[in-house]
Structures are given as C-alpha cells and as structure tokens.
C-alpha positions as MATLAB code, in Angstrom:
seq = 'MVRFPLPRAEGATELIDEPGIAPEELSANLRDLERLNRLFGGTRLILDYLGPMLRRAQDGEIRILDVATGGADIPVAIVRWARRQGRRVRIVGIDKNPQMLLLAGDRMRQYPEVSLEIADALALPYPAGSFDVVLCSLALHHLSHAEGVGLLGALDRIGRWGFIINDLLRSWHAYLLTWLAMRLFCRGRLVRHDGPLSMRRAYTLSELRAMVDEAGVGGVRIHPYPFFRVAMVKEHADDGAPNR';
ca = [
    -145.768  -81.772  -83.613;
    -146.424  -85.158  -82.002;
    -143.512  -86.379  -79.929;
    -143.123  -90.037  -79.110;
    -141.191  -90.715  -75.910;
    -138.408  -93.251  -75.979;
    -139.626  -96.306  -74.019;
    -137.306  -97.556  -71.304;
    -135.484 -100.789  -72.199;
    -136.494 -102.497  -68.965;
    -134.677 -105.787  -68.456;
    -132.215 -105.345  -71.327;
    -128.723 -106.700  -70.700;
    -125.529 -104.839  -71.510;
    -122.480 -106.756  -72.683;
    -120.472 -105.494  -69.692;
    -122.845 -107.444  -67.405;
    -122.245 -110.757  -69.152;
    -119.694 -113.266  -67.794;
    -116.619 -114.422  -69.644;
    -115.397 -111.140  -71.142;
    -111.684 -111.321  -71.969;
    -109.549 -109.242  -69.563;
    -107.986 -107.236  -72.410;
    -111.412 -106.305  -73.773;
    -112.756 -105.412  -70.333;
    -109.679 -103.286  -69.614;
    -110.150 -101.414  -72.899;
    -113.809 -100.856  -72.043;
    -112.907  -99.380  -68.656;
    -110.490  -96.989  -70.365;
    -113.264  -95.980  -72.765;
    -115.625  -95.302  -69.854;
    -113.025  -93.190  -68.088;
    -112.493  -91.128  -71.228;
    -116.240  -90.674  -71.693;
    -116.636  -89.585  -68.064;
    -113.993  -86.914  -68.664;
    -115.312  -85.788  -72.046;
    -119.002  -85.706  -71.178;
    -118.928  -84.360  -67.655;
    -119.426  -87.327  -65.347;
    -116.182  -86.737  -63.461;
    -116.748  -82.967  -63.287;
    -120.290  -83.512  -62.017;
    -119.012  -85.505  -59.046;
    -116.303  -82.968  -58.194;
    -118.714  -80.023  -58.547;
    -120.903  -81.369  -55.756;
    -118.261  -83.161  -53.708;
    -116.032  -80.088  -53.276;
    -118.543  -78.076  -51.207;
    -119.330  -81.146  -49.083;
    -115.647  -81.712  -48.297;
    -115.182  -78.102  -47.272;
    -117.409  -78.856  -44.285;
    -114.538  -80.866  -42.811;
    -111.706  -79.286  -40.904;
    -108.383  -81.129  -41.010;
    -109.507  -84.734  -40.580;
    -109.570  -87.536  -43.090;
    -112.746  -87.700  -45.179;
    -114.229  -91.144  -45.827;
    -115.930  -91.734  -49.178;
    -117.701  -94.814  -50.538;
    -117.885  -95.225  -54.335;
    -120.622  -97.703  -55.225;
    -120.228  -99.701  -58.477;
    -116.764  -98.245  -58.942;
    -115.882 -100.222  -62.103;
    -112.344  -99.205  -63.066;
    -112.214  -96.750  -60.129;
    -111.687  -93.733  -62.400;
    -113.877  -91.554  -60.161;
    -111.874  -92.365  -56.986;
    -108.647  -91.656  -58.888;
    -109.990  -88.262  -60.019;
    -111.014  -87.433  -56.438;
    -107.603  -88.380  -55.044;
    -105.849  -86.206  -57.595;
    -108.178  -83.313  -56.751;
    -107.711  -83.831  -53.001;
    -103.915  -83.893  -53.311;
    -103.995  -80.558  -55.144;
    -106.250  -79.139  -52.438;
    -104.164  -80.516  -49.576;
    -107.104  -82.606  -48.305;
    -106.930  -86.108  -46.849;
    -109.379  -88.640  -48.264;
    -109.893  -92.348  -47.790;
    -112.015  -93.934  -50.524;
    -113.515  -97.409  -50.620;
    -114.539  -98.444  -54.137;
    -116.898 -101.401  -54.366;
    -118.098 -103.499  -57.280;
    -119.732 -106.904  -57.531;
    -117.519 -107.875  -60.476;
    -114.196 -109.209  -59.137;
    -112.629 -109.103  -62.610;
    -113.150 -105.327  -62.754;
    -111.631 -104.852  -59.329;
    -108.644 -106.973  -60.299;
    -107.994 -104.731  -63.297;
    -108.541 -101.566  -61.250;
    -106.277 -102.854  -58.488;
    -103.199 -102.775  -60.711;
    -103.599  -99.019  -60.965;
    -104.262  -98.382  -57.271;
    -100.611  -98.824  -56.327;
    -100.240  -95.152  -57.227;
    -103.270  -94.262  -55.119;
    -102.964  -95.775  -51.634;
    -105.886  -93.584  -50.526;
    -108.160  -95.995  -52.431;
    -109.073  -99.516  -51.359;
    -111.286 -101.888  -53.341;
    -113.851 -104.351  -52.035;
    -116.275 -106.821  -53.595;
    -119.821 -105.829  -52.688;
    -123.211 -105.583  -54.377;
    -124.908 -102.178  -54.670;
    -128.191 -103.899  -53.800;
    -126.831 -105.348  -50.531;
    -124.436 -102.762  -49.146;
    -122.758 -104.229  -46.037;
    -122.107 -100.956  -44.185;
    -123.792  -99.573  -41.060;
    -125.565  -96.236  -40.942;
    -123.287  -93.206  -41.134;
    -120.157  -95.260  -41.777;
    -118.977  -92.913  -44.562;
    -119.055  -89.156  -44.859;
    -120.188  -89.160  -48.504;
    -121.452  -91.944  -50.769;
    -121.088  -91.780  -54.563;
    -122.716  -93.818  -57.305;
    -121.879  -93.273  -60.975;
    -123.607  -94.803  -63.990;
    -125.182  -97.647  -62.029;
    -128.741  -96.475  -61.371;
    -129.871  -97.099  -64.949;
    -128.839 -100.761  -64.581;
    -131.498 -101.179  -61.876;
    -135.238 -101.609  -61.931;
    -137.418  -98.922  -60.380;
    -137.851 -100.981  -57.197;
    -134.109 -101.638  -56.958;
    -133.408  -97.929  -57.458;
    -135.777  -97.080  -54.620;
    -133.886  -99.470  -52.355;
    -130.508  -98.074  -53.418;
    -131.568  -94.487  -52.644;
    -132.585  -95.498  -49.140;
    -129.280  -97.320  -48.588;
    -127.155  -94.398  -49.823;
    -129.100  -92.029  -47.591;
    -128.524  -94.290  -44.598;
    -124.795  -94.875  -45.121;
    -123.684  -91.352  -46.078;
    -123.396  -89.155  -42.980;
    -123.162  -85.959  -45.015;
    -125.129  -87.221  -47.990;
    -124.785  -88.815  -51.398;
    -124.128  -87.904  -55.041;
    -125.491  -89.930  -57.947;
    -124.219  -89.387  -61.478;
    -126.322  -91.006  -64.169;
    -127.974  -90.597  -67.575;
    -131.249  -89.049  -68.794;
    -133.258  -90.946  -71.384;
    -134.561  -89.296  -74.559;
    -134.454  -89.831  -78.310;
    -131.893  -87.039  -78.659;
    -129.703  -88.644  -76.001;
    -129.956  -92.057  -77.615;
    -129.148  -90.872  -81.145;
    -126.287  -88.578  -80.125;
    -124.824  -91.268  -77.865;
    -124.922  -93.756  -80.736;
    -122.979  -91.250  -82.845;
    -120.526  -90.351  -80.057;
    -119.677  -94.002  -79.410;
    -118.642  -94.389  -83.020;
    -116.637  -91.174  -83.053;
    -114.770  -91.598  -79.761;
    -114.684  -95.338  -79.035;
    -113.506  -98.424  -80.870;
    -114.395 -101.239  -78.494;
    -117.464 -103.330  -79.232;
    -118.554 -103.266  -75.575;
    -118.956  -99.527  -75.239;
    -120.319  -99.150  -78.772;
    -123.071 -101.600  -77.894;
    -123.618 -100.617  -74.272;
    -123.474  -96.820  -74.605;
    -126.669  -96.407  -76.658;
    -128.359  -99.204  -74.719;
    -127.525  -97.434  -71.459;
    -129.432  -94.403  -72.731;
    -132.427  -96.626  -73.454;
    -132.193  -98.089  -69.947;
    -131.856  -94.685  -68.268;
    -134.684  -92.854  -66.509;
    -136.379  -89.545  -67.262;
    -136.553  -86.671  -64.772;
    -140.150  -87.493  -63.865;
    -139.263  -91.158  -63.312;
    -136.346  -90.197  -61.070;
    -138.559  -87.877  -59.021;
    -141.094  -90.672  -58.602;
    -138.298  -92.979  -57.453;
    -137.143  -90.454  -54.853;
    -140.702  -89.935  -53.607;
    -141.238  -93.676  -53.233;
    -137.942  -94.054  -51.382;
    -139.074  -91.415  -48.890;
    -135.713  -89.654  -49.052;
    -136.323  -85.961  -48.526;
    -134.209  -83.074  -49.726;
    -132.857  -84.723  -52.891;
    -131.922  -82.197  -55.581;
    -132.126  -83.445  -59.158;
    -130.205  -81.370  -61.703;
    -129.857  -82.075  -65.439;
    -126.310  -81.663  -66.730;
    -125.016  -81.192  -70.287;
    -124.607  -84.276  -72.471;
    -127.683  -85.937  -70.967;
    -126.207  -86.445  -67.522;
    -128.118  -85.966  -64.294;
    -127.008  -85.287  -60.716;
    -129.073  -86.516  -57.780;
    -127.711  -84.979  -54.592;
    -128.724  -85.295  -50.953;
    -126.886  -83.257  -48.340;
    -127.542  -83.864  -44.652;
    -127.274  -81.210  -41.997;
    -124.281  -82.101  -39.800;
    -121.669  -80.487  -37.596;
    -119.041  -81.091  -40.307;
    -116.702  -83.180  -38.154;
    -115.184  -86.004  -40.192;
    -115.450  -89.640  -39.202;
    -112.508  -90.916  -37.197;
];
C-alpha cells in the first residue's frame, strides 16, 4: 500500500493568533483547550515528567517557567498537584498575548503561586539557570524549524534541571481524528478551526529529531504519547538543590 505523508502546513495562521478576537470567544477557547489537555493527555504528560524532576529537590521552593502559557491551565494543574504533595512551587507563566494573560489573571487569585508576565517565546528575557524547570506546551508547532531550533537552545539554557515540551505529532490519522474530536467535544469556532490546523502544522518524530540535532542540545528524549501527543524532555545532571 502506498502511503502519502501529510505535508506540514508551514506558514499557516490559526485564528487564535489573529488580533481582535472578542474576549468572550477567547475565554471560551481557553476553556476548550484546558478540557482538551485533560482529555487527551497534555496535562498528564507534563506531570508524568515533572514529578520525578521535582523529587530531586529537598524542602526548598521550586521555580518553574511555563512558556506560552495561554490560559495558564498547566500552571494551575501543577499547583494543585504540588499542594497535594506538600511541595512548594513558584511558577511564572509567560505569553506574548496580553489579552490571554488578562483573562488568565482573573483566575490566578486562587493560585498565588503563579505569576504572569508578557514575554515572547522567541526572545526569552531570562538568564541561564534562572529556573529549575522550563515547560512549553502546544507552542512548538506554531514555530518554523529555525525558530524551534532557537527555542530548544533557550529552554536548555534557562532550565537548570531541564525542560519538558508537550506538543503534537503530525499524521493523516491525527488530522482526521482531531477534526472529528473537535466536533464531538468543542463548540467554539476557534478550536474547531485551529485544532485540525494545529495537527497540520505539527512536526513528525523525524523532523523533531532533526530539530534537536541542529540545536545541538544533547540528551533530549522524545517519546510519543497517546492521542498524537509527544514529549520532548531534557534532564540535566545537578545536585538537586533548588534555586533560592
């Protein structure tokens, strides 16, 4: 059987990236994304790899940077997990879209462990080793190959213990099942449009490996997850003492 690969939709624009989206529609889209992260394993993926990293700490506060945080659903999930575990975390969630951060900020009153800052994933303003762990969820597929190479180098530099990337894997199966899932689980036009397009913009395993090789970041583990998710994890050797 001849199999035709799904070409990457390089340069395509998702609705979420366009200016002028009404706050109510953007808020609904962020709720949809949070639900999809829970249903299809994005949140669990982060916690699966973050838990062992955090156990390297003793009793100090653990500093985490969440790049392209959107509605900050991942930081909220981490805080809830940390509270159950009796761990102290301090999370900085960054996004270049101030409207998203404004919407997320209303929720953060319940989560003082989280602070939000405007910053671009392609120009991270943090010195080397300034966070223990750096996270990036569902942002890599928005970037070109060259931009992804730059982001990997930046995450490796900033995260003292390492980084965790949660993203999508491109294939025809992923695209078709995502199209169906968006219509079964979501009502908003943004996520119905952007979900399938995100799968077309995502990378394959071989493309991700090539990106890592070009970035010169050694020791990155790339693991496919169910529902066409992928984890890219780098863990540095360290003495385990948290930043102060």
